[in-house]
C-alpha positions as a printed NumPy array, in Angstrom:
array([[ 88.606, -31.074, 155.08 ],
       [ 90.686, -31.09 , 151.894],
       [ 92.646, -27.919, 151.15 ],
       [ 91.533, -26.051, 148.046],
       [ 93.876, -26.394, 145.056],
       [ 93.495, -22.727, 144.191],
       [ 94.214, -19.577, 146.145],
       [ 92.18 , -16.39 , 145.953],
       [ 93.532, -12.884, 146.357],
       [ 92.81 , -12.771, 150.093],
       [ 94.779, -16.009, 150.613],
       [ 97.78 , -14.684, 148.658],
       [ 97.678, -11.3  , 150.414],
       [ 97.553, -12.933, 153.835],
       [100.27 , -15.496, 153.056],
       [102.693, -12.819, 151.815],
       [101.488,  -9.999, 154.091],
       [100.861,  -7.653, 151.168],
       [ 97.915,  -5.545, 149.983],
       [ 95.199,  -7.037, 147.795],
       [ 96.331,  -4.951, 144.821],
       [ 99.877,  -6.293, 145.151],
       [ 98.517,  -9.828, 145.528],
       [ 96.563,  -9.396, 142.259],
       [ 99.772,  -8.38 , 140.453],
       [101.584, -11.422, 141.842],
       [ 98.728, -13.715, 140.816],
       [ 98.69 , -12.235, 137.304],
       [102.431, -12.814, 136.925],
       [102.131, -16.418, 138.13 ],
       [ 99.154, -17.095, 135.856],
       [100.935, -15.508, 132.881],
       [103.851, -17.865, 133.52 ],
       [101.536, -20.884, 133.758],
       [ 99.758, -19.846, 130.566],
       [103.096, -19.535, 128.735],
       [103.809, -23.116, 129.846],
       [100.575, -24.234, 128.169],
       [ 98.323, -24.492, 131.224],
       [ 94.778, -23.184, 131.459],
       [ 94.339, -20.548, 134.158],
       [ 91.38 , -19.032, 135.973],
       [ 91.35 , -15.286, 136.489],
       [ 91.558, -14.211, 140.141],
       [ 92.79 , -17.655, 141.194],
       [ 96.27 , -19.149, 141.303],
       [ 97.301, -22.768, 141.631],
       [ 98.37 , -23.355, 145.252],
       [101.148, -25.841, 144.398],
       [102.679, -23.482, 141.809],
       [102.457, -20.568, 144.249],
       [104.203, -22.599, 146.943],
       [106.911, -23.708, 144.512],
       [107.613, -20.183, 143.256],
       [107.833, -18.773, 146.779],
       [110.061, -21.61 , 148.041],
       [107.601, -23.05 , 150.545],
       [108.711, -26.632, 151.118],
       [108.481, -29.17 , 153.856],
       [111.61 , -29.253, 155.993],
       [112.293, -32.848, 155.049],
       [112.418, -31.914, 151.333],
       [115.13 , -29.304, 151.856]])
């Protein structure tokens, strides 16, 4: 099954081991940054690739 391109608050909270309220603040900050770059954003969702990039999640071979 293909992985979803967007993360919801529960995905962000679990990935970072933070509360849902903290995950919402993180998602808002990431979406504000994307919006400033000219991208359309969806409230309560964050682009998975952008999230991974901002939190330095990379494949070992890329590092």
